N, C-alpha and C positions, 0 to 999 in steps of 0.2 A: 450467342453466345456460352460461354463456357459455364458449365454445368459444376457445382462443390463436390458432389461424388468422384464426377470425370478428374477436376485438378487432384483429389487429393489420391486418387488410386495410382495419379502418375507421380507424385510427390513420394508416392510408398517406393514405385522402381525405381525412384530416381538416389532414393536413400540405401536401399538393396544393394544398387550396382556401387555407389560410392561408397558401403563398410567396408571393403576389402580392400580397400587401395590408399587409403588414409591412414594416419599418426592415430593415437591410440586415445590422443586429447580429442580430435577431429572427430571420432568413433563414438566418443561419449555424446560429443553433442547429439550429433544425429540420431541416436539413440535416444535422448531427449526430448528432437520434433515430434519423432517417430512418436513415441510416447504419448505426445501432446496432440495431435491427429489424431488418435486414439481416444482418449477421452472426451476428444471436442473440445479442450480447453481454452477456455481463456482467460489472462491474469490481467486483473485488474489491479495496477499496483501502486497508494499511499506512500506517495513521494513528500520529500519538504524537510525542511531543518527540525534539529531537535527541540521540543519543548512546545512545539505547533499543535500539539493535540489532537497529531495522527491515530493514534489509537481507544483514542474518544472519539474521534468520529469513525472510526470501523464499529464499536462499541454501540453509539446511536444509530449505525445502518442497521444493526443485529439487534439493538434494543434490549439488548442484556448486557452486564460488565464482562466478558469471556475476558477480555484481556486487560492487564492491573495497565494501572498508571499512576503517574509519581509527580512531584514536584521538578526532582531532577531528571538528568537524560535517561531514561532508561532503558529502551530498547536495544537488544545488541545482537541480538539474529535474526534474519528472517522467520519470519510468519505467516504459516500458509493460511486461511480461511476456506474448507472446501465443504459441499453438502453431503450430509452424513444423516442418517434415519435419528439419530442420538448424540449428544454430547462426545466425543472420544476424543482424546488427545495422544499425539503419535511425535515422540524426538526420535529424530534419525542424526547420528553421530557421524563423526568425520571418518571413524575407520569401517562404516557400515552398518551399525548394532543398531538397532530398532527397542524402543523401550516405551510402553505405554503408560502416560503416567496422570494422575488428578489436578483438577480446575485448579487445588489448592495449591499443587507446589509448581505451577506450570511457571510464576515468578524466579522459580529458585533454576530455571534454562534460558530463560531471554531477556534476564535483566541485567545490568549493570552490577547488582547489589547482589544475585542470589549467583550469577556467573560471571566474576570480573572479566575481561578479557576473552569471555568463552575460554578459560581453563577448563571447563569439561569438553571441548571438543566436540560443540552443538552444529552439526550442518545446517539442520533448518527443522523448527517444528510446525507439524500437522493439526490443525483443530477442524475436526470434523460437526459439522452442527446442523440443526435442520433447519436453515433458513430460505425462503423464497429466493432472497438475493445469491442465491449460490447454487440455485439449481440448473442444471441447462448446463454444465459445463463454466460454470463462471467462479473465478477462485481470486477470493480477496487479499492483498497480500502485504502487511504492513515490513515497512522495510526501518531499522535504522536510523537516525536523527542523522542529521550531517552537521557538520560545522561546531561540533562541543570537542569536548575536551579528549573525546579518548578518537583518536584517528581510527581506527580500526573499525569503528563504527561507522566512520565513511566510506571506508573501504569495502565495506559490506555491502553498504548502498547503492554504489556506484557497479562492484560487479553485478548486480543483479539488472542493471536497465539490460542486458540485451532480451531479457526473458518476460519484456512490459507491453502488451496488446495495447492499452491503454493505461493512461496515468492521472491521478488527482492531487495535485500537488497544492498542497495545503499551507496556506499563511498564517498571518494572523492581525488584528487590526493593531493590537499593539504589545510589543514593538512591530514598527510598519519592515516590510521587506529591505532585505538585509543584502552585502554586497557581494553575502561570500551564497545569499540564497539566489542571487541574479548571474551569478556562475553556472552555480548548481543546474539552474535553467539551461541556460545558455547547452552546458556539455548533455542532459537530458533531451536535446531535441537533436541531438544526433542520431537519436535512437529510437522515441517516441513522439510519432504525428499525430497520436492522440492525446488529449490533455484538459483535464478540466481543472477551474483553478477556483480553488476554497478562500476564503478570504474568514477564519473562524474566531471566535471568542467574543463576539458583538457584544455578552452580554455582560464586558469589563469597558466600555467607551460608552460617554453618552452617545447621541444621536448626528451632533456635529461633529465630535474627531469620528466615527465611523464616516460619514461622508468624508471626511477631508483624507480618511485611511485608503478608502476607494480611490478617492480621484488619483491618489499618487502611487498606489499600488497599478495601478490603470495605467498611469502615461508612462511608469517604467516597464512594464510588461510589452507596451505596443512599440516600442525601442526597437524589442526585436522579432514582435510578431506584426508587425504593420496595425497601422490607426483604422477602429473598429473592427479587428480581428478579434478581440480579449472580452467576454463576457467571465464574470467573477461573479462568485455565489456567496454572500454574505451569509453566516451560521453561526447557531452558537449548538456546540457537538452538544457543551453539559446537559445545557434546557430542554435539545433533544431528546436525550439519555433518557430525561429526569421524566422528562412528557409522557415516551413511550414505556415505560414502566409504572405510571402512575395512568391507571384508567383515565380518562375526560377532565387529563390537565391542560389547561390551555398553554403552559409549556413549551410543548410542541409545537403548535402554532406561531407562539413567540421566536423560537430556533430559528423557522426560515430553512427547516431541512424540508421538508416539507414541496418546499419549490424546487429543492436541488433534486431531490428526488424523482 
């Protein structure tokens, strides 16, 4: 049986041999792969259409309101959350500049309101945070939602697909799965083998409507993935975040997030 250490060292040797004989763009990709191996990083990428609650879902996992949320299409650049001993936010610009900013300044760089069409030239933002979810090299990555009026958001989401190790595909109970989401899922499958499906916002529908939404979503997903191969986790990210921030609050159990965790 192959040992992880042996495979890792062989990959390093392959990268070393290839680096001097490929174009600059490919060399940069090889550098990224090498860095990822060195860090033993695992990219858990949150995917889906705009306004499905992806940022709130991440906040719920962390138990803290780190990422901004709003009623309008919000996230405009990729935001990477990784482990750090204390909260620190680093903005990486397209010209390779880096700048450390406060949590209150974060919306000015990653939202459409604060940074319309990414006019500030932000490549990505990294948030370091002391969460158990992020130990051991796991990086939770928030991507812009697809399908909004902001085409560049969709382009950014698609451009990050090659970096996905596993994905959480977020849909919501109301409105149900759309044609654009279905198309996005088909495109995702060219890159991602490991997908978790979350049906968010169960707090906004009745039990009867929730069952109907679950049945409808499962039926559509099974057209692509096969009957019996789809497991959907219904939950309320909003309730989960409220529950984690308020000790002893029954909201956390009502949210069904513990089932997903």
